[in-house]
N, C-alpha and C positions, 0 to 999 in steps of 0.2 A: 599552473598556471604562470603562463611567461611573463617577464614583468612588462614589456609591451602591453599584452594584454589587460594586464591592473592599469597600466598607466591610462590606456583607452576607455576603461569603465569608470575609473577615479571623474575623468575630465567629461564623461559623456553629459552629464546634467549642464555643464557649465557651457559644454559647446552649442547644446541643443538651447538654453537660454540666450547665448550669444546670436544665434542662427534667428531666433525669432525678434530680437532686439532690433535685428537689423533689419528685417522684413516688414513689423511695426516700422519702422522709422521711414522708410522706402513710401511707405502706401503715405505713412503723415506727410511727406514730403508733397508725395504728387497731389494731394489732396488741398494741402494749402496753395500749390502752385497754379492749380484749374480755379482755386476760389480768388486766389488775386487775378490771375486774367480775367475772369468776369468782372471783378469789381472795375477793373481799368478800362475793360472793353464797354461796359455801362457808362462810366465817368466820360468816357469821348464821346458816345452816341449820344448823350444829352448835350454834350456841346458841339453838334454838327452844323446848327443852325448859327452858332456863335462864331464858328470857324469859318463859314460861308461869307457873314457879314464883315469879318475882319478882311479875309481876303478881299472882297468887294470895295472896301473901303481904301485898300492899297498895302496893306500889311505883306511884308515879304513871306516866302515859303518857309526860308529859315526863322522867324520871328514866332510863325504859328507852330512849328514845328519843337522850336525849343519851349513857347509856354506850355505844350502838351507834355514833352517830356520832363518838365520841372515838376511840374504836378505829379504826373507818375512816380518820378523818383521821392518826391515826399510821401508819398500814399505807399508806396511799397520799403522805401529806406527805414523808415521810424520803426516797423516791426522787424524788419532785418535787423537796424543794430540793436534792439533791445535782444533779440535771439542771442545773438552774439556776446553781450554785456551781462546778461544777468546768470548765465551760468560761470563766468568768470568771477564775479561778486560773489556770487554763491560758494564757489570753491575756494575764494579767499577769507570769508567769514568763518567757513567750517574749518581750514586750516587742517589739522594735525587728523582730525575726524574722517578724512577722506580715504577708502579704502584702498584709490590708485595710488596714494602718496606712502601708504604706510609700507613698511619693510618687510618681506617674506620671512615666515617662522619656521 
C-alpha cells in the first residue's frame, strides 16, 4: 500500500464528515433564509393598509421605506447577531478544550 493510499484511507471518514457538515449547513441556511423571507413578507403584508394611510396623509416614500426597513432589520438583525456572538462566547468559555485550538500530536 502506497503512502498516498494510506493517507486517503486514514482521512476518508473525516473528509466524509466534513462534506456532510457542509451539506447540512447549506440546507440549514436555506431553510432559515426561507423562513425569514416568509416572516418579513407576512409582516409587510399585514401593514399594507397602514402604509396606504401613511402615504395618503402625506408621508414621503423614503419615510415609509425606512419604517419598513428599520422593522425588518430589527426582526432579522437580532437572530443574526446572536448567531455570530454565541459561538464566540462558547469558544471563549471553552478555551483550551476546543479541538481546533489544540496542537497536533
